[in-house]
N, C-alpha and C positions, 0 to 999 in steps of 0.2 A: 504494500500500500504506500502511495506517495502522499506526503503532507506538505503543503506550502509553508515556508518559513521565511520571515524577514529577520536578518541578524544585523542589528545596528551596533553591535559591540565589536571589539577587536579580538574576541575569543572565537574558537571554532564552534560550529554547530554542535549541539548535544549528539553524542554517538554512543553506541554499544561498545563496551570494553572487551567483551568476550562473545563468542558465537551464541551462547545460550542466555545472555543477560536479558532480563525483562526491562530494566531501567537504564536510562541514559543519564550520565552526570551532567548537571547544569551548573554553569559558572556565574560568579558575580561579575557585574559590569559596573564599576564604580570609579569615580575620579580620585577620591581620597579614601584611605583605609577607614574601616568602620571598627570601632571598639565596642564590643558587646559585653557589657558588664554582667556580673552574676544576677540572675533573675530578670534581666532586661530582654525585651523583644524589639526587633527592628525589621523594617521592610528592606529587602536587598534587591536592587535592580539587576536585570539580566540582559536587557537590550534585545530580547527575543519576542517575536510576534508570530502567532500560528493561525492557520486556517484549517481546522479539523473538519473532516466530513461529518455529516449528521449521523447520529448513532454512536459517536465516539466521544471520549473525554480524555484530557491529559490529567494525570494524577501527579501531584508534587509530593514527594515523600522524603523523609530523612535519609541521610547516608548513614549506614550502620556504623562505619568506622568513626565518624564524627560524634555520633551519639555515645558510643562506648568509650572512646578515648578522651573526648573533650566535653561531653555533656551537652552537645549542641543538637537541636532537633527542629524540624518544621513544626510550628505551633499548631496549625490546624491540619495535621497530617492524617490522611492524605487530603491535600487541598485539591479541589476540582476546578479544572479549566473547561468550561462548556464550549461546545463546538461553535456557538455563535458569538463568543467573546473575541474581540479583535484588539484589545489593548495589550500593553507590555506585560509579560509574565513577571510577577514579583514574588519573591520568596519571603515568607514571614518566619524568621529564625528566633529561637529563644535559647538563652544560656542557662542551663540547669546546674552548672558547676559553681564552684566557689572562686573561680579565677576569671579574669578578663579573657575574652577571646577576640583575636584580631582577624578581620576579614580584609583581604587584599584583592585588587582587580585580578580576575582570572581564577580565583580559588573555586574549587568544586564545593558547592554549598548544599546541594540537594540532588535528587534524582527525579527524572521524569518518566512516567510509564503511560503509554497510550493504551486505553482499554475500551472495548466495545461495551455498550450498555443497552438495556431494554427500556421501553416505555410501557407503562401499565395503565389500565383504566380501573378505577375503584368500582367495586360492586358492593353497594350497601346491603347489609344483612342484619338479622336479629340475633344470630348465633354463628359460631364457627366450630369446626370439628375438633374433638378432643384429641390430644396427643399424649404420648407417654410422659413427656416432660411437664405438660400442663402449663401452669402459670409460674413455675419455679424459675427464678432468675438470679443473677449476681451470685455465682458460686454454688448454686443449687445442685450442680451435676457432679460435685466431688469436693474433696478437701484440699486438693493441690492447686 
């Protein structure tokens, strides 16, 4: 599948790092470094604009290495970019660590996954079928 992209940054287009990668690293496009203090969140520019076909979304997700090693994640992960959005892709990062995190132009700050999605039509009802789980939620299926 081909997707139109406008890249106004000086960074390469997002790309798959390995043959079976689901996500593509996405890079910061900033003039000055960003200092993300502990507990702070900021919007990071990418310089990227997409035209996705209908029935698809782009999901912005945290990079696992940044999350584990530095405590940095995408705040609304996964963030959804709808197929009719035409603005610049921005990444909302949050620092969960106790140390400042510095973001420089070109740093890989998130990953982008293109995913197909379905549209549904609600059917109003007075009851729904019973299931084995029932209404149990939040930890009801086990102690781990």
